Each structure stands twice: as structure tokens, then as C-alpha cells.
N, C-alpha and C positions, 0 to 999 in steps of 0.2 A: 563610864560616864556618858551622859547624853549631851551631844553637841548640837547646836542649832545651825540653821542655814545662814550662809553669809548674807544673802539678800535680806533676811529678817533682822540680822544684826545691823546692817546699814540703815534700815528704816529707824531702828531704835536710836542709833547714834545721831541721825539727822534730827531726831526729836529731842536731842539733848541728853539722852540717857547714857549711863555707863554700861559697859559690857565686860565680860571676863574673856581674856584671850590667853590660851595655853600654848606654850611652845613645845618643841619635840621632847620626847622622853629621854633621848640621848643627849639633850642639850642641858638647859637649866631645869627642865621639867617642872616649871612653875606656872602659876596663873596670875595674871596682872589685871587689875581694874583698868579700864581704858575708856577715855572720853575724847571727843574732838573739841579742841579749844574754841573754835568758832561757834559751835552749837551747844556747848555744855551749860548746864544750869548754874545758877549762882551758888548753890550749895554742893556742887559736885566735889570740889576739893575737900570740903569739910567731911563729906561722906567717906572719901578715900582715907583721910587721916583717922577718922573714927573707927571705920570697919576694916579697911585694908591693912593699916598699920605699918606698911612698908615705906620705903623712900619714895617721895612724890617727885617725879621728873617730867620734863616737857620735851618730848621728841619734836624736832623741827628738821626741815631740809637745809642744805648748805646755803641756799639763797637767803633764807631768813637770817641765818647765823652771820653771813657777810653783811647784810643790811644793818644789823644792830651791833656789829663789831664785837662778836663774842669769840674768844679764842679757846683752843683746846685746853683742858685742865692740865695735861702733862704733855711734854714733847715725846716721850717714849712710853707708849701705852703697852703695859704688860698684863692687862686684864685678860683672863682666859678666853673671853668671848669678844674681846676688842670693843667693848662698849665705849662709845665716843663721847665721854663726858666733856663738857666745856667748863669754863670758870662759872661758878654759881653766881646768881644775880638777885637783886631786889629792885623793884620799881623805885625811882628817885623820891616819890611821894610817900614811901613806906615809913613806918616808925621803926618797929623791930623787924618787920618783914615776915615774921613767922606765922601770924594769924592766917586762918583759912581765907579770910577776906583779902588780905594783902597778897597772899600767894596767888589768888585768883586774879587780882589786879595785875600782878607781874606777868602771869601766863598770858593774859589777854593782850597785854602791851607788846608781847613778842610778835603778834600778827597785825598790829596797828600800822597803817600805811605811813603815818608820820613818825614812827619810832626810829630811833637812831642809837648810837653808842651812848649818847648823853641821857637816854631815857632810863638807864639802869646803873645802880651801884654794884660794885664788885668788891669782895664776895657777897653772897646773899643766901637766901633760903630756898631758892628755886634752882633746880639743876637741869639745864637744857642738855639734850642729847642730839647729836647730829646723825641723821640716818644715812645709811649707805646709798650711794647714788643710784644703784640698781634696785633699791627697795628690798623686798623679801626675796627676790630672785638672787640678790647678791649677798644677803645676810638674813637669816631667818630669826630675827630678834623682835622683841616687843617694840623697840624703837622704830624699826622699819614698818612693822604692822600698823602702828599708829599713823604714820605719815601716809602709807598706802590707803588706809581706811578713810583718812581725811580727804584725800584726792577723790576716792570713789564716791564720797558723799557730796562732792562739789565744793568742799571747804578749802581754805588755805592749808598748806601742808604742815600742820602742827597739831599735837595732841597732848594729853596728860595721862600718865600711867602711874600705877602704884602696885607694888607686889602685895599679894594677899598673905597675911600671916595668921596663924591660929592664936587663940588667946594665950597659950603657953609660950608664945614666941617662936615656935617652929614654923617652917614654911608649909602652907596649905597645898596639898596635892591630892589627886585622886578623889576619894570619897569626900574629903574635906571641902574641896571645891564644889562638888555636886551639892552638898548641904548648903554651902554659902550661896550658890546660885538659886536654890529653891527658897532659902530664907529671905532673900532680898528681891526675888522675882526678876532676875537678870538673864539676858541671853549669854550663852557661852559658846565660843568658837575656837578653832585651832588655827595656828599659823599654817599648818600643812594644808588645811582646807582653803585658806586664803590664797595660798600659792596656786592651788588647783583652779580656784575661781578666776584668778588673773590669767592663767594660761588658757583657760577655756573661753574667756570673754574678750581677750585682747589679741591683736595680731602682733606677734613678737618675733617675726622674721622680716628680713629685708631682701628683696630681689636684687641681685648684683648683675646678672647677665642672662641672656637667652640666646642660644646658638643652634644651628643645625648640626646634627650628629649623624653622619653616614656610618652605618655599621653593616656587618654581614647579614644582619636580620632586616635591614632596611634603614631608611633615614628617619630619625626622630627629632623632636625638639628637646633640647637639654636646657634646663633652668638651673641657675646657681643662686643659692640663698646663704645669708649669714644669719645665724640665730642670735637673738638678743637674750635668750635664756642662758646660754653657756658659751657663746662666741664661736660655736662650731660651724663648719662649712657643710652645706647640705646640697644634694643633687636630686632633681626630679627629671626623669626621662619620660617623655609623653608622646603617644601616637594617637592621633584622632582628636575629636571634639572632647572638651572637658565638661563633665556633667555628673549629677548624682548617680549612684550605683555604677560608677566607673570601675573597671577592673584595675585593682591596685595591688602591687607587691611592695611590702616594706622589707628592704634588704639591708642587713647589717654588714658593713664592710668586713671582708675576710681576705687579707693579703695572701695567706697561704692557699686558700681555696680559689678565690676569684682570679688571682694573678698567676700563681705557680701551679694551679690545678692539683692541689694536694688531694690524695685519696683518703686522708684521715677524716674528712668531713664531707658533707654533701652540699656545701655552700655554693661552690662554683656551678654545680649542676642546677641548683635552684635558680641562680641568676640567669643561666642560659634558658631554663624553662620559662622564666618570666619574660625575658626579652623576646623569645619566640612567640609566646602567647600574646603579648600586646601588639606584636607585628601583625599577627593574624586576626585578632579580635578587637584591637584597640585597647588603650589603657595607659597605666602609669607605673613606673618603677621609682620608688623613693630609696635613694642610696644614702645610708646614714653612717657616720663614723663611730661605729659601736663594736670595734674589733674585739673578738673574744668574749662575746656577750657582755660587752661594756667594761672589761678589765684592761684592755689595751694589748698591743701586739707583744711586748716583752713579757708581760704577765701570762699571756696565752702560751708563749713558748715555754715558760717555766711550768705551766700546767701540763704541757706535753711531756716535759721531763718527768713529772710525777706520774703521769699515765704510763710511761715506759717502765716505771718502778712498781706498777700494780694498782694505782688509783684509777677511778673512772672519771669522766668529765665533770661530774658533780662534786665528788669528794676532792678532786684536785683543786677546784676553785676554793672550796672550804678550807683546805689545808693552807692555801695562800692568804686566807683571811677575808675571802669574798663570798657573797651569796652565790648560789648556782647561776643566777641570771641577774645582772646589774642594770639591765636596760630599762629606760623610760621611753615612752612613745609620745612625749609631749611635742618634740620637734616634728614628728610625722604628722600629728594632728594639726600643727601649725601650718604646714605646707598645704594640707587638704583644705583648711579654712581659708588660706590665701586664695585658693582656686574656687572657693564657694561650694566646696563639696562637704556634705553632711552625712552621706551614706555611701558605702563602697561594697563592691564584690571583692572580697579580700583573698588574695592568693597566699595561703598559709596553711601549715599543719600545726601551728603553735597557738593554743588558746590564749596565751598571755598577750598576743598581739591584738586580737579583737577585743579582749578585756581592757587592754591598755588604751586603745582608741576610744572605747566607750567611756572610760574615765574622763576623757576630755570632750565628750559630746559627739563623737563620730560613731555612727552605728554600722554594723555589718549586715547588709541585706542578704548576701549569699557568701558561702565559703567555696573557694576553688582549691581543691587539693593540689599540692605541689608534688609531682611524681618524679622520683629519682631512683637510681639503682644502688643497691647495697653491694659492697665489695668486702674482701677479706680484711681490709685495713680499717673500715669504718663500721663493721658489723656490730661490735660491742657499743660503740658510740651511738648508733641508731637505736639499739635496744634500750640504752639508758634514757635517751630522749623520750622514748615511748613509755617506759615503765616508771621513770622518776620525774619526768618533766611534762607529762600529760600530752605529748605530741600525738597528733592523730595520724599515725602512720602504721 
């Protein structure tokens, strides 16, 4: 399928058009028609009812729900995706409430400043949905996408969505959505791309502290951050002036290597190399809580058990149900953006790190190889990193 740029979709939405939004393949794997309540055309809901054929819902944020006194549909939500349906509503001036005109009237009343609980009858024919407070970063659903897109266009946080069904009543997916897009001349985006757009264009970390850190390598500035993406605690160790093309090491926490000096990996040596390098040349070490390439300490120890039984570092992860590398470099990019850095000299042997930064708009000007010694305990591990994980060693 061909997906469009988020920027183009935002322009279309601001012009009152509907777009198609697709969620992840491992989620509902569906496409919804989506419009922004404040900008939508008078015939938008009629178009959705006629061609989308699914249930027409109105995503809103919690502030709107509280203003108009809309309660959750059920106390115990057992929906597989925790879709936050409220009690259905109609505008008080509606007749039956089901016509496209009256549903449009109801949807628009949700964002009217003067609206209150008395503005709506309950139940009705419009189904509000309350978005997760963290938006698509907290829940990657069409509900959250609508509210996020509304905010990005400068509108009140409310939209209208409708699942797209084929004429035979089955859900439209893949090629069906591509044909629908081309037939109706609509833009089509993914929630995944929307998440990336938000991570790329917004600062989603908060500085908590800055202290002096005396070490055997010298005295550095240590910054502490909290990520709004996942709540994790992040560290940046800095020596010298902060600027573009700064020497940067992205280091994933490794308790066994960094603290206990395990010989099974080269992580501790890589950290020592980076600290020594930035002491001599200036630079920054980003220390991220990504133990075991993102699977966590206990799972890493379980992977070690499997390695002792004959697995390698890749197959051990896979045997535990994980990808070989579960890391995302969104938080690393966030720290660099916080400091105003858009290009780096990256200390790494791992192509996924500079590719991961590029995904969020940070370019690598130069690569600084990280040199460590191989030993009898990590020889096979190092070979697997080279042959299976594309490491440049």
C-alpha cells in the first residue's frame, strides 16, 4: 500500500477533508475514515455512512467528556483493545437522531463552548470515544489518532471516525483500502507514521536535574531526564560545549557488563572507551535503560541460560519470543533534540543506531568505531554481532 506524508494529511484535514488512517497489522489491522470535527464538511458524516459503512464514532479528549457530562458506557471494559466508549448521545433538538444531518449536529455540539450535559439526550445515535491521555503514545488506536490530528491542525480535540467495510460486509484491508483511497481521492496514513511524526517534531522529555560528575576520566556534566514517551529515566554525560557534529555514544545499560565487568559481552569496555574518548575529545554519552537489547535484565539472564545450552545471542532472544534487538532510539533522539543537536559523530559499530537516529531526523556526520578486545568468553557473541546483526567489527 502507498501511504502519504503526515504533513499532507494535516493540510487535507484542515481543509475539511476526510482521510484514511490505518492502525498496526498486529492490532485491528483496519482502516478508518477520519475527519476533524471543527473542520469537517457538512456532508462528511453522510460520506462516511454511505461509503465507509462502519460504526460512526466521535473521538474526544477527557476534558470535553467532562464538560458535557458523558459517562463511560460500561464500568468494566472488557474490549480487547480497551476502546473507551461512552454512553451514546443525540442532540436535544434531534428528531430520530440517525440522519447524517442530525449526527453532524450532535458531533459539532460536542465542541461548542456553550454545550453541557443538557445539550444531549442519552442514549442516542452518536458514539463518543474518550482518547487515552497520552494520545497515540499511550494507545495506538484510531480514537487517539483523531484527537492527536485535531490538535496538530489547531482544532479542538475531537474528530469523527468510521471503519471502512467492503460491499460484502467484510473489513477493508490491504489492497481494498488502496482501491478505496484511489477511488475517492483520499490521503492515507498510518498510526505508526503519526507516532514517528510526533516523536520527531515534539520535545517529549523533561529535564529533572543537572549535576557535576567527578570520575576517573575527569569531571563531566550529568543531566537527568524523564521520558514522556515511556516514563523511563535517561542520563546524558557531557564534556565540553554542546554543538552539532558532537561526538556521541548511545549506550544501552548493561548491568552485567557495566557494573560487574562480565566477559560475556563487550558492553563495559565500550562504555569505558566512550568515557575516555569524550574526556579527551569532548562529547556526550547517552545512557539508556535498554538492558539486554531491550528485553530487560531477567530476560537477558534467561537468554544466557539458553546460550549455555547451545543457542547464540540471536536465537536465544527468539526462543524467548523476542526479536534479536528490541531497542528504539526515540529517547536518544529526544535528548539530542533537547540540546539542539541535529547531526552527530556517532561512536558505534551498530548500523541500527545511526539508522534509528535518522528515523527521527538526526543525521550521522561521521562514525567513530568503538574498539574493544575479544576474549574466550565473548568470541562467539562478537562473531554473531558481526555476521547476523551487521555490526561493523
